[in-house]
C-alpha positions, 0 to 999 in steps of 0.5 A: 500500500505504501509503495502504491502511494509512493508510485502515484505520488511520483506520477503526480509530481511528474505531472506537475513538473510537466505542466510547469514546463509547458507553461514556463520553459517556452518563455525562458529563452525569450525572457533572457533575451528581453532582459539583456539590454547591454547593447545600449552601452556596447552598440549605441555608445554615443561617445564614439562612432561605432564600426559596422563591417558587413560581409556578404557574398558578392553576388548577393550584394550585387543583387541587393543593389540592383533590386533595392525595391524588393527589400529582400533579406540576404545572408550577411556576417556583421561585425559591430565594434569587433563583435561578430554575428554570423548568419544575420539578415540585411536588406534595404529599407525606407519609403520615399528615400528608398525610391529616390536613391533607387532611381538615381544612377549615381549612388547606392547609399541606401538605408539598411535594416539588419536582423540578427535572428532572421536566419538564426532563431533567438540570435542577437547582438547583446540583446539587440534583435534588429538594427536600422542604419539610416542614411540621413537622406535630405539632411545636410546637417546629419543631425536632425534625427539625432537632436530630435531623439535627444529632445524626446529622451530629454522629456522622457518619451520612450525613445529608441537607442541611437548613435553614429555608425560608420559602415563598410561593406565587403571592405569598402567604405559605405559611409556615416550612418545613424544607427537606430534601435528597432521598435520591437519586443526588445524595445518594449521590454526596456521601456514598459513594465508589461511588454506583451501588449499590442504594438501598432505602426500606423501608415495608410487608411486609418492612420489619422485615427478617425473613426470609421466603423466598429470593424477593425478590418476597416483600419487597414493602415494601423498595421498591428506588429505584435499579438497578431494571432491572439488579440481582438484589438478591442483596446484600439477600437475603444481608443478610436471611439473615445478620442472621436466622441469626446469621452474621458480619454485618460482611461485609454491613453497615457495623457502626460506621455502623449502631451510630451510627445506632441510638445516635442514634435511641435517644437521640432516642426516635424511635419512628416508625422501624424501632425502633417499630411502623411499622418505616419512615422509613429508607433502606438503601444497598448499596455493594459488598455492604455496607449502610449505613442513612440517617436520614429523617423526624424530626418525631416524635423527642424522644418525639413518637410515644409509647412503646408506640405512638401516644399513649403519651407525648410529646404530649397527646391532643387537647383541646377549644378551649373559648374559641373555635370553630375558624373553619372550624366557624363557620356563617357564617365570612366567606362572601361573597354568592356563598357563597365560604367564609371563615375558613380555607383551602379550595377556592374557585373563582371563586365560592368553591364548589370542593368545598364545603370552607369556604375563603377564596377570594380575588378571583382564586378562589385558595385562600389558605393560611389566612385572616388572623385579623381581630384580629391574633392568632397563627392558632393562638390562635383555634383555626383550626389547632391545635384544628381539626387535633386538636392541643393548643395546645402539646405536653407534651415531658417524659414519663417513659416517653419520658425513660426509654426503654430503651437495653438493649432499644430498641424500642417496641410490638414485640420486639427479636427482631422487629427482626433488624437491631438484634438482630443488632448488640446480640447481639454484646458488642463491638458493644453496647459500641460502642453504649453508648459512643456513647450516653455520648458523646451524653449527655455532649457533645451532650445537655448543656443548654449545647449544646442550648440554644445550638442552640435559642436560635440557631434562635429568633433566626434564625426567630422573625420568620418564625414570628410572621408565618407564617399557616399554622402549626399552633401558636402562637408561644408554643408555639414559644418554650416549646420553646426553653428552660424546663421544657417545652423540648427542652433540658430533654428532652435534659438529663433524657434524658441523665441517664436514659441515664447512669443506665441505663449505670451500672446505677443505673436498670433500665428494662423495655422497653415491647414491648406491641403497642398504641396506648396506651403503657404497659400497652397499651389501658386497660380500658374499661367499657360502650359504646365511648367510655365511660370515656374522660376528656373531651377525650381522645377523638380527633377523629372518634371522638366517637360511639364508632366509628372513622371510615370513612376510618380503618378498618384496611387489609385485610392479613395480620397487620396489614400494609397490602397492597402496593397500599394502601401510601403514595401517596408511595412509589407516586408516587416509583416512577412518577417514577423509572420515567419518569426511567429511560425518559427516560434510556434514550431519551436514550442511544438517541438518542446511540447512534443518532447515533454508529452513523450516524457510524460507518456514514458513516465506513465508507462514506467509507473504502470509497469513497475506497479504490475511487478509489485 
């Protein structure tokens, strides 16, 4: 009798251990990975420029550069500050910046996404799963995004880790990039007590957060990133209903966090965002039914996008390079006997032919990032990069419409009513007072000349040598230095913006918001006379429009109300969705295998007990 009790007790103990294993063991690996955040110091040390050495098969590299819009992953070995990670994945990334670089024959300066566990489950770099390498497109200062994240972190908005990184691919210099942490489960674990909530990256239909219906499928642009198989997204529907129907929003959003975010975004005049026409470049994270907002993509901050829409201010429209032709446009730019193109990066195969882009194939047929300028000047000075890309040699940072962007109605190219999340916050007097308090703090502490200039001077001291040797930079070294200090610098923008904010807060300055729906800023599109293209000053017509017609590859999408159809949204989002599905399937497979093993062990234990009992 005693022996029977012992046997059944053993069996029950095995059953308890099995149940605990099923519930706990599948999460052990994830929890260990999530709580390891040493990458903050080892990868994103802002006191140094990190080195990122990417090694990949030459054929894969050529295929990646010849087909950048596919955004396909390729196997690579990545060495960051001497630490090697094998079997990582690398692909191009971006939307308009990706298409712009892809359409230009003179540069291969793409932004990249590195996924350390794309091909090896649970592999990371000191806990970091994904690393974004941003190419500083349309930013001659190379500092807009860096300073923007600095201000977000200053006001304690959950902010991705970031630092400067110098990239090489197969031993060739690719240039100075800004490395940025991916917004994913690792990021959530670092910033939130509960990292199991729903994460969204809105871009497209529904990203303005206006109420459409009770059917979450009607909000196709919200783009759920986590819990795709387990959430009913009811928390999101509750949020949408609340902000659109005047309900008490404190139950659904972290009010103070969102106010801080919008105060920073407004101070930065960052209009390639929820507050502009594009209504994107932000994340929403739900933690126990309460949403926070997470910043993303700030290369167009400091008025770079223009008040009122594209071209409204913040950077000059492209002009002509009258001194030198772009190297890629020269008929016989360093071509070899086999017809291999020269004068810029392209798609050389062994013969340099590729897809007939005028590229600089080297001896192995690899596509170089940019051909070296034979006279040793900055690449941007000979028109190879900035002029051919349709960018001026420097940007005009100080623009009245950007400096005096409204803090009362902080939207551009739209109305406050059409941005219900922001409207719900600013419609409550208490919340508006908090918002204005944060704006005043920014103006009097962060946006002082002493503070901003100390940051820009520190960055210049850190990265200047890398800027000078960068063979792919979009702008000249002089343009970078111009942004550090002086009359057309980021510190000057900050000082003037601070003065405007304080004047608007005191009532001394009243600014009427630019809500016109257009791409030409103040007053919308100017009146044109005659045929398309006539009446536009020389040098102001964007590249490709010289004949007065819109290029075929820039035709507007066929969507309702100007929305891009869901199946034509940025390939970045579609690619990320596919990656997440693949990772979810891999995780499911691993859990299935673990469960099967434990089931087998339980059956074996049961058979052992029954067999032993018979002997007794």
